[in-house]
mmCIF file of the C-alpha atoms, coordinates in Angstrom:
data_MODEL
# 
_entry.id   MODEL 
# 
loop_
_atom_site.group_PDB 
_atom_site.id 
_atom_site.type_symbol 
_atom_site.label_atom_id 
_atom_site.label_alt_id 
_atom_site.label_comp_id 
_atom_site.label_asym_id 
_atom_site.label_entity_id 
_atom_site.label_seq_id 
_atom_site.pdbx_PDB_ins_code 
_atom_site.Cartn_x 
_atom_site.Cartn_y 
_atom_site.Cartn_z 
_atom_site.occupancy 
_atom_site.B_iso_or_equiv 
_atom_site.pdbx_formal_charge 
_atom_site.auth_seq_id 
_atom_site.auth_comp_id 
_atom_site.auth_asym_id 
_atom_site.auth_atom_id 
_atom_site.pdbx_PDB_model_num 
ATOM 1   C CA . HIS A 1 1   ? -17.668 17.996 -148.111 1.00 0.00 ? 1   HIS A CA 1 
ATOM 2   C CA . PHE A 1 2   ? -20.442 15.476 -148.582 1.00 0.00 ? 2   PHE A CA 1 
ATOM 3   C CA . SER A 1 3   ? -24.135 16.465 -149.051 1.00 0.00 ? 3   SER A CA 1 
ATOM 4   C CA . LEU A 1 4   ? -27.313 14.726 -149.923 1.00 0.00 ? 4   LEU A CA 1 
ATOM 5   C CA . PRO A 1 5   ? -30.316 16.370 -151.428 1.00 0.00 ? 5   PRO A CA 1 
ATOM 6   C CA . GLY A 1 6   ? -33.275 16.413 -148.994 1.00 0.00 ? 6   GLY A CA 1 
ATOM 7   C CA . PRO A 1 7   ? -36.022 18.528 -147.591 1.00 0.00 ? 7   PRO A CA 1 
ATOM 8   C CA . LEU A 1 8   ? -35.246 21.409 -145.255 1.00 0.00 ? 8   LEU A CA 1 
ATOM 9   C CA . VAL A 1 9   ? -38.367 21.179 -143.079 1.00 0.00 ? 9   VAL A CA 1 
ATOM 10  C CA . ILE A 1 10  ? -39.874 17.871 -141.972 1.00 0.00 ? 10  ILE A CA 1 
ATOM 11  C CA . ARG A 1 11  ? -43.416 17.804 -140.593 1.00 0.00 ? 11  ARG A CA 1 
ATOM 12  C CA . LEU A 1 12  ? -44.047 15.145 -137.924 1.00 0.00 ? 12  LEU A CA 1 
ATOM 13  C CA . LEU A 1 13  ? -47.357 13.524 -137.342 1.00 0.00 ? 13  LEU A CA 1 
ATOM 14  C CA . HIS A 1 14  ? -46.541 12.925 -133.490 1.00 0.00 ? 14  HIS A CA 1 
ATOM 15  C CA . TYR A 1 15  ? -44.702 15.154 -131.220 1.00 0.00 ? 15  TYR A CA 1 
ATOM 16  C CA . ILE A 1 16  ? -41.219 14.278 -130.239 1.00 0.00 ? 16  ILE A CA 1 
ATOM 17  C CA . ARG A 1 17  ? -39.842 16.015 -127.089 1.00 0.00 ? 17  ARG A CA 1 
ATOM 18  C CA . VAL A 1 18  ? -36.605 17.468 -127.268 1.00 0.00 ? 18  VAL A CA 1 
ATOM 19  C CA . PRO A 1 19  ? -34.640 18.683 -124.328 1.00 0.00 ? 19  PRO A CA 1 
ATOM 20  C CA . ARG A 1 20  ? -34.582 22.430 -124.225 1.00 0.00 ? 20  ARG A CA 1 
ATOM 21  C CA . ASN A 1 21  ? -31.833 22.968 -121.716 1.00 0.00 ? 21  ASN A CA 1 
ATOM 22  C CA . LEU A 1 22  ? -28.924 21.034 -122.906 1.00 0.00 ? 22  LEU A CA 1 
ATOM 23  C CA . PRO A 1 23  ? -25.794 22.335 -121.432 1.00 0.00 ? 23  PRO A CA 1 
ATOM 24  C CA . MET A 1 24  ? -23.545 24.234 -123.877 1.00 0.00 ? 24  MET A CA 1 
ATOM 25  C CA . PRO A 1 25  ? -19.842 23.148 -123.993 1.00 0.00 ? 25  PRO A CA 1 
ATOM 26  C CA . LEU A 1 26  ? -17.564 26.213 -123.239 1.00 0.00 ? 26  LEU A CA 1 
ATOM 27  C CA . SER A 1 27  ? -14.861 26.525 -126.032 1.00 0.00 ? 27  SER A CA 1 
ATOM 28  C CA . ARG A 1 28  ? -13.175 29.158 -127.641 1.00 0.00 ? 28  ARG A CA 1 
ATOM 29  C CA . ARG A 1 29  ? -15.364 28.750 -131.020 1.00 0.00 ? 29  ARG A CA 1 
ATOM 30  C CA . ALA A 1 30  ? -18.443 28.967 -128.788 1.00 0.00 ? 30  ALA A CA 1 
ATOM 31  C CA . ILE A 1 31  ? -17.399 32.075 -126.971 1.00 0.00 ? 31  ILE A CA 1 
ATOM 32  C CA . LEU A 1 32  ? -16.579 33.829 -130.218 1.00 0.00 ? 32  LEU A CA 1 
ATOM 33  C CA . LEU A 1 33  ? -19.889 32.734 -131.918 1.00 0.00 ? 33  LEU A CA 1 
ATOM 34  C CA . ARG A 1 34  ? -21.917 33.748 -128.663 1.00 0.00 ? 34  ARG A CA 1 
ATOM 35  C CA . ASP A 1 35  ? -20.006 37.371 -128.805 1.00 0.00 ? 35  ASP A CA 1 
ATOM 36  C CA . GLY A 1 36  ? -20.747 37.667 -132.775 1.00 0.00 ? 36  GLY A CA 1 
ATOM 37  C CA . TYR A 1 37  ? -16.834 37.575 -133.366 1.00 0.00 ? 37  TYR A CA 1 
ATOM 38  C CA . THR A 1 38  ? -16.673 41.049 -131.881 1.00 0.00 ? 38  THR A CA 1 
ATOM 39  C CA . CYS A 1 39  ? -14.560 42.700 -129.220 1.00 0.00 ? 39  CYS A CA 1 
ATOM 40  C CA . GLN A 1 40  ? -16.798 43.203 -126.309 1.00 0.00 ? 40  GLN A CA 1 
ATOM 41  C CA . TYR A 1 41  ? -14.913 46.191 -125.204 1.00 0.00 ? 41  TYR A CA 1 
ATOM 42  C CA . CYS A 1 42  ? -14.348 48.236 -128.274 1.00 0.00 ? 42  CYS A CA 1 
ATOM 43  C CA . GLY A 1 43  ? -16.638 46.689 -130.791 1.00 0.00 ? 43  GLY A CA 1 
ATOM 44  C CA . ALA A 1 44  ? -13.792 45.844 -133.141 1.00 0.00 ? 44  ALA A CA 1 
ATOM 45  C CA . GLN A 1 45  ? -14.303 42.860 -135.624 1.00 0.00 ? 45  GLN A CA 1 
ATOM 46  C CA . PRO A 1 46  ? -10.617 42.109 -136.562 1.00 0.00 ? 46  PRO A CA 1 
ATOM 47  C CA . GLY A 1 47  ? -11.437 38.323 -137.471 1.00 0.00 ? 47  GLY A CA 1 
ATOM 48  C CA . LYS A 1 48  ? -11.335 35.185 -135.147 1.00 0.00 ? 48  LYS A CA 1 
ATOM 49  C CA . ASP A 1 49  ? -7.743  34.703 -135.432 1.00 0.00 ? 49  ASP A CA 1 
ATOM 50  C CA . ALA A 1 50  ? -6.996  38.193 -133.937 1.00 0.00 ? 50  ALA A CA 1 
ATOM 51  C CA . LEU A 1 51  ? -9.496  37.877 -131.203 1.00 0.00 ? 51  LEU A CA 1 
ATOM 52  C CA . THR A 1 52  ? -8.461  36.461 -127.746 1.00 0.00 ? 52  THR A CA 1 
ATOM 53  C CA . ILE A 1 53  ? -10.682 35.245 -124.796 1.00 0.00 ? 53  ILE A CA 1 
ATOM 54  C CA . ASP A 1 54  ? -10.541 37.594 -121.942 1.00 0.00 ? 54  ASP A CA 1 
ATOM 55  C CA . HIS A 1 55  ? -11.282 36.566 -118.298 1.00 0.00 ? 55  HIS A CA 1 
ATOM 56  C CA . ILE A 1 56  ? -13.339 39.455 -116.768 1.00 0.00 ? 56  ILE A CA 1 
ATOM 57  C CA . LEU A 1 57  ? -11.947 38.622 -113.239 1.00 0.00 ? 57  LEU A CA 1 
ATOM 58  C CA . PRO A 1 58  ? -8.620  37.469 -113.996 1.00 0.00 ? 58  PRO A CA 1 
ATOM 59  C CA . ARG A 1 59  ? -7.694  33.934 -113.245 1.00 0.00 ? 59  ARG A CA 1 
ATOM 60  C CA . SER A 1 60  ? -4.805  35.529 -111.235 1.00 0.00 ? 60  SER A CA 1 
ATOM 61  C CA . ARG A 1 61  ? -7.257  36.973 -109.139 1.00 0.00 ? 61  ARG A CA 1 
ATOM 62  C CA . GLY A 1 62  ? -9.491  33.795 -108.489 1.00 0.00 ? 62  GLY A CA 1 
ATOM 63  C CA . GLY A 1 63  ? -11.484 34.281 -111.823 1.00 0.00 ? 63  GLY A CA 1 
ATOM 64  C CA . ARG A 1 64  ? -12.781 30.957 -113.422 1.00 0.00 ? 64  ARG A CA 1 
ATOM 65  C CA . THR A 1 65  ? -13.130 29.970 -116.845 1.00 0.00 ? 65  THR A CA 1 
ATOM 66  C CA . ASP A 1 66  ? -16.964 29.706 -117.076 1.00 0.00 ? 66  ASP A CA 1 
ATOM 67  C CA . TRP A 1 67  ? -19.517 31.478 -119.399 1.00 0.00 ? 67  TRP A CA 1 
ATOM 68  C CA . GLU A 1 68  ? -20.179 34.481 -117.218 1.00 0.00 ? 68  GLU A CA 1 
ATOM 69  C CA . ASN A 1 69  ? -16.476 35.233 -116.617 1.00 0.00 ? 69  ASN A CA 1 
ATOM 70  C CA . VAL A 1 70  ? -15.075 34.969 -120.268 1.00 0.00 ? 70  VAL A CA 1 
ATOM 71  C CA . THR A 1 71  ? -15.633 37.470 -123.168 1.00 0.00 ? 71  THR A CA 1 
ATOM 72  C CA . THR A 1 72  ? -14.172 38.041 -126.475 1.00 0.00 ? 72  THR A CA 1 
ATOM 73  C CA . ALA A 1 73  ? -11.664 40.817 -126.812 1.00 0.00 ? 73  ALA A CA 1 
ATOM 74  C CA . CYS A 1 74  ? -9.261  42.146 -129.377 1.00 0.00 ? 74  CYS A CA 1 
ATOM 75  C CA . GLY A 1 75  ? -5.688  41.900 -128.737 1.00 0.00 ? 75  GLY A CA 1 
ATOM 76  C CA . ALA A 1 76  ? -5.244  45.871 -127.985 1.00 0.00 ? 76  ALA A CA 1 
ATOM 77  C CA . CYS A 1 77  ? -8.191  45.629 -125.440 1.00 0.00 ? 77  CYS A CA 1 
ATOM 78  C CA . ASN A 1 78  ? -7.036  42.470 -123.618 1.00 0.00 ? 78  ASN A CA 1 
ATOM 79  C CA . ARG A 1 79  ? -3.475  44.148 -123.296 1.00 0.00 ? 79  ARG A CA 1 
ATOM 80  C CA . ARG A 1 80  ? -5.091  47.343 -121.854 1.00 0.00 ? 80  ARG A CA 1 
ATOM 81  C CA . LYS A 1 81  ? -7.068  45.561 -119.491 1.00 0.00 ? 81  LYS A CA 1 
ATOM 82  C CA . GLY A 1 82  ? -4.465  43.295 -118.462 1.00 0.00 ? 82  GLY A CA 1 
ATOM 83  C CA . ASN A 1 83  ? -4.604  41.813 -114.882 1.00 0.00 ? 83  ASN A CA 1 
ATOM 84  C CA . ARG A 1 84  ? -7.574  44.198 -113.856 1.00 0.00 ? 84  ARG A CA 1 
ATOM 85  C CA . LEU A 1 85  ? -11.252 44.377 -113.902 1.00 0.00 ? 85  LEU A CA 1 
ATOM 86  C CA . PRO A 1 86  ? -12.857 46.313 -116.611 1.00 0.00 ? 86  PRO A CA 1 
ATOM 87  C CA . ASP A 1 87  ? -13.827 49.077 -114.215 1.00 0.00 ? 87  ASP A CA 1 
ATOM 88  C CA . GLU A 1 88  ? -10.110 49.500 -112.841 1.00 0.00 ? 88  GLU A CA 1 
ATOM 89  C CA . ALA A 1 89  ? -9.179  49.905 -116.460 1.00 0.00 ? 89  ALA A CA 1 
ATOM 90  C CA . ASN A 1 90  ? -11.832 52.189 -117.534 1.00 0.00 ? 90  ASN A CA 1 
ATOM 91  C CA . MET A 1 91  ? -13.454 49.848 -119.742 1.00 0.00 ? 91  MET A CA 1 
ATOM 92  C CA . ARG A 1 92  ? -16.958 48.707 -119.979 1.00 0.00 ? 92  ARG A CA 1 
ATOM 93  C CA . LEU A 1 93  ? -18.303 45.555 -121.640 1.00 0.00 ? 93  LEU A CA 1 
ATOM 94  C CA . LEU A 1 94  ? -20.738 46.127 -124.554 1.00 0.00 ? 94  LEU A CA 1 
ATOM 95  C CA . ASN A 1 95  ? -22.784 42.857 -123.577 1.00 0.00 ? 95  ASN A CA 1 
ATOM 96  C CA . PRO A 1 96  ? -22.785 41.049 -120.248 1.00 0.00 ? 96  PRO A CA 1 
ATOM 97  C CA . PRO A 1 97  ? -21.443 37.436 -120.737 1.00 0.00 ? 97  PRO A CA 1 
ATOM 98  C CA . ILE A 1 98  ? -24.267 34.977 -120.562 1.00 0.00 ? 98  ILE A CA 1 
ATOM 99  C CA . ARG A 1 99  ? -24.560 31.215 -120.730 1.00 0.00 ? 99  ARG A CA 1 
ATOM 100 C CA . PRO A 1 100 ? -25.897 30.548 -123.987 1.00 0.00 ? 100 PRO A CA 1 
ATOM 101 C CA . ARG A 1 101 ? -28.757 28.006 -124.623 1.00 0.00 ? 101 ARG A CA 1 
ATOM 102 C CA . PHE A 1 102 ? -27.721 25.191 -126.769 1.00 0.00 ? 102 PHE A CA 1 
ATOM 103 C CA . TRP A 1 103 ? -30.527 25.522 -129.195 1.00 0.00 ? 103 TRP A CA 1 
ATOM 104 C CA . ASN A 1 104 ? -29.831 29.003 -129.717 1.00 0.00 ? 104 ASN A CA 1 
ATOM 105 C CA . MET A 1 105 ? -26.289 28.519 -130.488 1.00 0.00 ? 105 MET A CA 1 
ATOM 106 C CA . ALA A 1 106 ? -27.305 25.642 -132.924 1.00 0.00 ? 106 ALA A CA 1 
ATOM 107 C CA . LEU A 1 107 ? -29.484 28.116 -134.921 1.00 0.00 ? 107 LEU A CA 1 
ATOM 108 C CA . LEU A 1 108 ? -26.322 30.129 -135.676 1.00 0.00 ? 108 LEU A CA 1 
ATOM 109 C CA . THR A 1 109 ? -24.083 27.196 -136.760 1.00 0.00 ? 109 THR A CA 1 
ATOM 110 C CA . VAL A 1 110 ? -26.578 25.348 -139.062 1.00 0.00 ? 110 VAL A CA 1 
ATOM 111 C CA . PRO A 1 111 ? -26.517 26.337 -142.714 1.00 0.00 ? 111 PRO A CA 1 
ATOM 112 C CA . GLY A 1 112 ? -29.729 26.941 -144.216 1.00 0.00 ? 112 GLY A CA 1 
ATOM 113 C CA . ASN A 1 113 ? -31.172 28.018 -140.815 1.00 0.00 ? 113 ASN A CA 1 
ATOM 114 C CA . GLU A 1 114 ? -33.239 30.966 -142.284 1.00 0.00 ? 114 GLU A CA 1 
ATOM 115 C CA . VAL A 1 115 ? -35.538 28.485 -143.574 1.00 0.00 ? 115 VAL A CA 1 
ATOM 116 C CA . TRP A 1 116 ? -35.963 26.921 -139.998 1.00 0.00 ? 116 TRP A CA 1 
ATOM 117 C CA . ARG A 1 117 ? -36.107 30.391 -137.998 1.00 0.00 ? 117 ARG A CA 1 
ATOM 118 C CA . ARG A 1 118 ? -39.849 30.745 -138.204 1.00 0.00 ? 118 ARG A CA 1 
ATOM 119 C CA . TYR A 1 119 ? -40.587 27.331 -137.208 1.00 0.00 ? 119 TYR A CA 1 
ATOM 120 C CA . LEU A 1 120 ? -38.042 27.472 -134.187 1.00 0.00 ? 120 LEU A CA 1 
ATOM 121 C CA . ALA A 1 121 ? -38.511 31.020 -133.254 1.00 0.00 ? 121 ALA A CA 1 
ATOM 122 C CA . GLY A 1 122 ? -40.910 30.091 -130.377 1.00 0.00 ? 122 GLY A CA 1 
ATOM 123 C CA . HIS A 1 123 ? -38.830 27.113 -129.083 1.00 0.00 ? 123 HIS A CA 1 
ATOM 124 C CA . THR A 1 124 ? -35.321 28.839 -128.572 1.00 0.00 ? 124 THR A CA 1 
ATOM 125 C CA . HIS A 1 125 ? -36.051 31.284 -125.636 1.00 0.00 ? 125 HIS A CA 1 
ATOM 126 C CA . ASP A 1 126 ? -37.090 30.904 -121.970 1.00 0.00 ? 126 ASP A CA 1 
# 
């Protein structure tokens, strides 16, 4: 690990436009981060290695691998749901899956981001 000492916040004298709607790449890590490393069916937090990625509409039934069709599930909930829709398995999602904004996800991954939050809070939401 390499680090250099430096300021946590830099004030610019001139505005630099930063793109607001950068696409967020879909990955296992990003899905787990979006869902707070929490099973979206039962609320369990067994750790990242014990969590799975569930297709809400199963791939075998035409479901795609995209932000709105994948969610974090513990192994037990993923097995219980199987090849069914959540309603068919008498299960409910705790939070609907959404496509996260790039900058919202970036704030979750950057160390020391607590200092930045008050500066960025107004620039991360629609």
